[in-house]
N, C-alpha and C positions, 0 to 999 in steps of 0.2 A: 442182734447183739450175741456174741458168744462169751460165755464164762469159761475161762481156761485155768485149769488147776494143774500147776506144773512146778518144776524144779530144774536146776541147771545140769541136765543130763542129756545124752544124745537122744533118748526117746522123747524127752520134753521138747528139745529144740526142733525136732522134725515138725511138730505142730505149730509152734510159734513161727517157724519160717514160712510154712504154707499160709498162715493167717496173714503174715506180712505181705506175701507174694500176691494174695487175693485182694489186699487192701481192705480187709473187714474191720469193723469195730469190735473190739473184744476187751474184756476186763481180765486182768491177771490176778489169780489167787496163788500166792507163793505157798507151796506145801514143803516144808523143810523136812526132807526124808532123813537127815541126820538126827532130828529130834523125835522122830517117830510120828509126825503130824499125819502121815498117810494111814495110820491106824486109828485116827480119831473117829468116833461115831459119825459125826457130820460129814466126813469125807467117804466113809464106807457106804453111806446111803447113796452116793454118786457112783463110786466105784467099789463094789463089794470085794474086789480082789486086793484092794489096798495098795495100788501102784499108780505112779503118775506116768503119762498125763491122763487127764480126763476132761471132757467138756460138757457143758449144758448149753444147748441151743435155745435161746429164749424165744425164737420164732415159733417153736412147737413144743417146748419143754423136754426135748429129748436129752437124756443123760447118756453119755457114751464113753466107754472105756476102750483101751487098747489102741496104741498109736497108729497102727496100720489101718484099723477100722475107721478112726477119726480122719485120717488123710483121704481114704477112699470116700467117706461121706461128704466131706467138704468139697473135694474135687468134683464129684458128681453132682452135688447140689448146685454149685456155682459154675459148672461147665467149663472148667479150666484144669490144665495139667494132667489131664487123663484123655487119651485119644478117643475120638468118636468112632473111628474105624475099628470094627470088632477084633481083627487079628492083632493090630497094634495095641489096642486096649488090653487084651489078654496077656500080651507080651509084657506090658508095663505091670500088670498084676502079678505076673510070674516073678519078676524081679523084686517087686514089693514083698511078696511071700518069701523070696530067698533071703532078703534082709531080716524079716521078722523070725524066720525059722532057723537061720544059720548064721548069717554075718553078724547080727547083733548079739545073739546069745554067746557064740563063741568068743567074740571079742570082749564081751562082758566077763567071761570066765578068765581070759587072758589078763584083764585088768585085775582081777581078784588075786591070781596067783603070780603074775609078773610085776605088777605095779604096787599092789598094797601088801603082799605077803611073799616077797621073794625069799627063796631059801628054805621054805617050809616043805616043799613037795617037789622033788626033781622030776617025778613022773608026771605030775600035772603040769609043770612048766614045759616039759618037753612035748607033752600031748597037745596042749592048747597053743603053745607057740608054733608048732608045726601046722596046726589047722588054720591058724590066722594067716601064715604065709601062703597056704593053699588057697584060701578064700581070696586073699588079695590078687593071686594069680588069676583067679576066675574073673574078678572084676576088671583086671587089667586087660585081659583077652577081649572081654566085651566092649570095653571102651576103646580098644584098638580099631573097632569098626565104625566109630562116629563119636562126636563130641559129648553126646549123652547116652544113657544106657539103652534107651529105645526111642530113636527118632529125635523129636524135640524134648526139651526140658520138661520133666514130669515129676509126679509124686514119688517115683522110684528113686530119682536122683536125690530128692529132699529127704527120703528115708535113710539113705546110705551116707550122705555126706557128713552128718554130725558125728557118726561113728568114725569116719576117717579123720576127722578133726582131732581125734584123740590117738593118732597113730603112735605117738611117743610112748603112750601108756602101755601099748602091747608090743613095743620093741621093733617097730617097722620104720625103715628108712624109705621114704616115698621115692627116692631116687632110684630104687630098685624096680619101681613100677612106674614107668614114665607116662603111661596113658592115664593111670589114676592120678598121678601128680598134676598133670595138665588140667584134668577135669576138676580136681579139688581146687586148684588156683582159680579156674575159671568162675566156679560158683562162689568162691570166697570173695570175689570182687563185686557180687551182686549186692545192692544196697538192702534188699529185703532179707537176704541171708545174714548180712551183718547185723541187722536190727533184730531179727529172730534169734540169733545166737545169744544176744544179751538180755533174754527173758528168762527169769523174772528180775534179773539185776545184772549190772555190768560185770562181765566175767574177765575183764582184761583183754589184752591183745589176742586175737584169734591166731592159733598156731600156724606158722609158716608151713608151706608144703616142701 
Protein backbone atom coordinates (compact mmCIF):
# COMPACT_ATOMS: atom_id res chain seq x y z
CA UNK A 1 0.00 0.00 0.00
CA UNK A 2 1.22 3.47 -0.95
CA UNK A 3 0.03 6.63 0.76
CA UNK A 4 0.06 9.40 -1.84
CA UNK A 5 0.03 13.05 -0.76
CA UNK A 6 -0.90 15.13 -3.77
CA UNK A 7 -2.89 17.88 -5.44
CA UNK A 8 -4.14 18.59 -8.98
CA UNK A 9 -0.86 19.79 -10.47
CA UNK A 10 1.46 18.41 -13.16
CA UNK A 11 3.94 17.18 -10.57
CA UNK A 12 1.24 15.44 -8.59
CA UNK A 13 -0.27 13.83 -11.68
CA UNK A 14 3.04 12.25 -12.69
CA UNK A 15 2.89 9.99 -9.65
CA UNK A 16 -0.81 9.17 -9.75
CA UNK A 17 -0.47 8.23 -13.43
CA UNK A 18 2.38 5.84 -12.64
CA UNK A 19 0.48 4.32 -9.72
CA UNK A 20 -2.46 3.69 -12.03
CA UNK A 21 -0.21 2.26 -14.74
CA UNK A 22 1.34 -0.12 -12.20
CA UNK A 23 -2.06 -1.10 -10.84
CA UNK A 24 -0.96 -0.57 -7.26
CA UNK A 25 -3.18 -0.10 -4.24
CA UNK A 26 -2.81 3.43 -2.91
CA UNK A 27 -4.55 5.86 -0.59
CA UNK A 28 -4.92 9.47 -1.65
CA UNK A 29 -4.37 12.31 0.80
CA UNK A 30 -5.42 15.58 -0.82
CA UNK A 31 -3.04 18.39 0.13
CA UNK A 32 -4.77 21.64 -0.78
CA UNK A 33 -1.83 23.84 -1.72
CA UNK A 34 -4.10 26.85 -2.11
CA UNK A 35 -4.93 26.73 1.58
CA UNK A 36 -1.33 26.14 2.65
CA UNK A 37 -1.87 22.52 3.72
CA UNK A 38 1.61 21.67 2.40
CA UNK A 39 3.07 23.72 5.25
CA UNK A 40 1.26 21.84 8.00
CA UNK A 41 3.59 20.16 10.51
CA UNK A 42 2.18 16.70 9.83
CA UNK A 43 2.98 17.02 6.12
CA UNK A 44 6.41 18.53 6.75
CA UNK A 45 7.29 15.39 8.66
CA UNK A 46 6.83 13.50 5.39
CA UNK A 47 8.30 16.12 3.08
CA UNK A 48 10.46 18.73 4.84
CA UNK A 49 10.44 20.85 1.66
CA UNK A 50 6.69 21.41 1.92
CA UNK A 51 5.82 20.50 -1.68
CA UNK A 52 3.62 17.88 -3.26
CA UNK A 53 3.77 15.10 -4.20
CA UNK A 54 5.14 12.81 -1.54
CA UNK A 55 4.60 9.15 -0.75
CA UNK A 56 4.92 6.77 2.14
CA UNK A 57 5.50 3.16 1.12
CA UNK A 58 3.82 1.07 3.81
CA UNK A 59 5.85 -1.98 2.77
CA UNK A 60 8.97 -0.50 4.33
CA UNK A 61 7.96 2.81 5.91
CA UNK A 62 9.90 4.86 3.36
CA UNK A 63 8.75 8.49 3.08
CA UNK A 64 9.88 9.96 -0.21
CA UNK A 65 9.69 13.45 -1.67
CA UNK A 66 10.36 14.85 -5.18
CA UNK A 67 8.27 13.56 -8.07
CA UNK A 68 11.21 12.39 -10.16
CA UNK A 69 12.65 10.37 -7.29
CA UNK A 70 9.23 8.85 -6.61
CA UNK A 71 8.83 7.80 -10.25
CA UNK A 72 12.30 6.28 -10.26
CA UNK A 73 11.72 4.44 -6.98
CA UNK A 74 8.36 2.95 -7.97
CA UNK A 75 9.48 1.96 -11.47
CA UNK A 76 12.60 0.30 -10.13
CA UNK A 77 10.80 -1.46 -7.27
CA UNK A 78 8.13 -2.90 -9.55
CA UNK A 79 10.30 -3.54 -12.60
CA UNK A 80 8.23 -1.55 -15.06
CA UNK A 81 8.48 1.56 -17.23
CA UNK A 82 12.25 1.74 -16.81
CA UNK A 83 14.42 -0.24 -19.26
CA UNK A 84 16.67 -2.99 -17.96
CA UNK A 85 19.24 -2.37 -20.70
CA UNK A 86 21.81 0.05 -19.16
CA UNK A 87 22.15 2.53 -22.05
CA UNK A 88 18.39 2.87 -22.58
CA UNK A 89 17.87 3.05 -18.84
CA UNK A 90 20.21 6.02 -18.60
CA UNK A 91 18.59 7.68 -21.62
CA UNK A 92 15.25 7.48 -19.82
CA UNK A 93 16.90 8.94 -16.73
CA UNK A 94 18.37 11.73 -18.85
CA UNK A 95 14.93 12.75 -20.12
CA UNK A 96 13.49 12.45 -16.62
CA UNK A 97 16.19 14.84 -15.37
CA UNK A 98 15.51 17.13 -18.35
CA UNK A 99 11.91 17.38 -17.25
CA UNK A 100 12.82 17.93 -13.60
CA UNK A 101 15.54 20.47 -14.26
CA UNK A 102 14.19 22.40 -17.24
CA UNK A 103 10.84 21.53 -18.79
CA UNK A 104 8.86 21.62 -15.55
CA UNK A 105 10.49 24.63 -13.89
CA UNK A 106 10.45 26.80 -17.01
CA UNK A 107 6.86 25.93 -17.83
CA UNK A 108 5.99 26.66 -14.21
CA UNK A 109 7.51 30.14 -14.55
CA UNK A 110 5.56 30.65 -17.77
CA UNK A 111 2.37 29.72 -15.92
CA UNK A 112 3.17 32.35 -13.29
CA UNK A 113 3.88 35.20 -15.69
CA UNK A 114 1.80 34.34 -18.77
CA UNK A 115 -1.27 32.71 -17.24
CA UNK A 116 -1.69 34.10 -13.72
CA UNK A 117 0.03 37.51 -13.95
CA UNK A 118 -0.03 38.73 -17.56
CA UNK A 119 1.04 42.30 -18.17
CA UNK A 120 3.12 42.62 -15.00
CA UNK A 121 6.56 41.98 -16.52
CA UNK A 122 7.19 42.17 -20.25
CA UNK A 123 10.76 40.99 -19.70
CA UNK A 124 9.66 37.86 -17.82
CA UNK A 125 6.94 37.08 -20.35
CA UNK A 126 9.41 37.36 -23.22
CA UNK A 127 12.12 35.38 -21.45
CA UNK A 128 9.99 32.47 -20.27
CA UNK A 129 7.77 32.49 -23.34
CA UNK A 130 10.83 32.05 -25.56
CA UNK A 131 12.26 29.31 -23.34
CA UNK A 132 8.96 27.41 -23.42
CA UNK A 133 9.03 27.45 -27.22
CA UNK A 134 12.64 26.28 -27.25
CA UNK A 135 11.89 23.39 -24.90
CA UNK A 136 8.90 22.31 -26.92
CA UNK A 137 11.17 22.28 -29.94
CA UNK A 138 13.59 19.98 -28.10
CA UNK A 139 10.73 17.66 -27.15
CA UNK A 140 9.34 17.68 -30.67
CA UNK A 141 12.71 16.79 -32.20
CA UNK A 142 13.10 13.85 -29.82
CA UNK A 143 9.60 12.55 -30.50
CA UNK A 144 10.24 12.75 -34.24
CA UNK A 145 12.46 9.70 -33.70
CA UNK A 146 9.77 7.44 -32.24
CA UNK A 147 6.38 7.25 -30.51
CA UNK A 148 7.86 7.72 -27.03
CA UNK A 149 10.82 9.61 -25.61
CA UNK A 150 13.12 6.59 -25.36
CA UNK A 151 12.02 3.34 -26.96
CA UNK A 152 8.95 2.08 -25.10
CA UNK A 153 6.58 4.09 -22.91
CA UNK A 154 8.42 4.99 -19.69
CA UNK A 155 8.50 7.21 -16.63
CA UNK A 156 10.09 9.91 -18.79
CA UNK A 157 6.88 10.16 -20.80
CA UNK A 158 4.78 10.17 -17.62
CA UNK A 159 6.92 12.99 -16.21
CA UNK A 160 6.51 15.24 -19.25
CA UNK A 161 2.91 14.57 -20.25
CA UNK A 162 1.09 16.35 -17.37
CA UNK A 163 3.05 19.51 -18.11
CA UNK A 164 2.09 19.40 -21.78
CA UNK A 165 -1.53 18.97 -20.67
CA UNK A 166 -1.31 22.62 -19.58
CA UNK A 167 -0.04 23.86 -22.95
CA UNK A 168 -2.75 26.54 -23.06
CA UNK A 169 -1.46 28.02 -19.81
CA UNK A 170 1.90 28.82 -21.35
CA UNK A 171 0.66 29.94 -24.74
CA UNK A 172 1.57 26.90 -26.82
CA UNK A 173 -0.43 25.70 -29.82
CA UNK A 174 0.41 22.02 -30.15
CA UNK A 175 -0.26 22.21 -33.87
CA UNK A 176 3.14 23.92 -34.09
CA UNK A 177 4.75 20.77 -32.66
CA UNK A 178 3.18 17.84 -34.54
CA UNK A 179 5.27 15.11 -32.93
CA UNK A 180 4.48 16.41 -29.44
CA UNK A 181 0.82 16.65 -30.38
CA UNK A 182 0.64 13.06 -31.63
CA UNK A 183 2.43 11.81 -28.51
CA UNK A 184 0.21 13.87 -26.21
CA UNK A 185 -2.94 12.51 -27.83
CA UNK A 186 -1.59 8.95 -27.76
CA UNK A 187 -1.00 9.10 -24.01
CA UNK A 188 -4.28 10.95 -23.42
CA UNK A 189 -6.14 7.86 -24.65
CA UNK A 190 -4.56 5.55 -22.05
CA UNK A 191 -7.03 4.55 -19.34
CA UNK A 192 -4.40 4.81 -16.60
CA UNK A 193 -3.42 8.31 -17.72
CA UNK A 194 -7.05 9.39 -17.61
CA UNK A 195 -7.55 7.93 -14.15
CA UNK A 196 -4.29 9.39 -12.83
CA UNK A 197 -5.14 12.83 -14.20
CA UNK A 198 -8.24 12.97 -12.00
CA UNK A 199 -6.41 12.44 -8.69
CA UNK A 200 -7.19 13.68 -6.07
CA UNK A 201 -10.51 14.78 -7.64
CA UNK A 202 -12.20 15.02 -11.02
CA UNK A 203 -10.59 17.90 -12.86
CA UNK A 204 -13.02 18.06 -15.78
CA UNK A 205 -12.22 17.25 -19.37
CA UNK A 206 -8.56 16.63 -20.12
CA UNK A 207 -7.39 19.35 -22.53
CA UNK A 208 -7.39 18.43 -26.19
CA UNK A 209 -4.14 18.47 -28.11
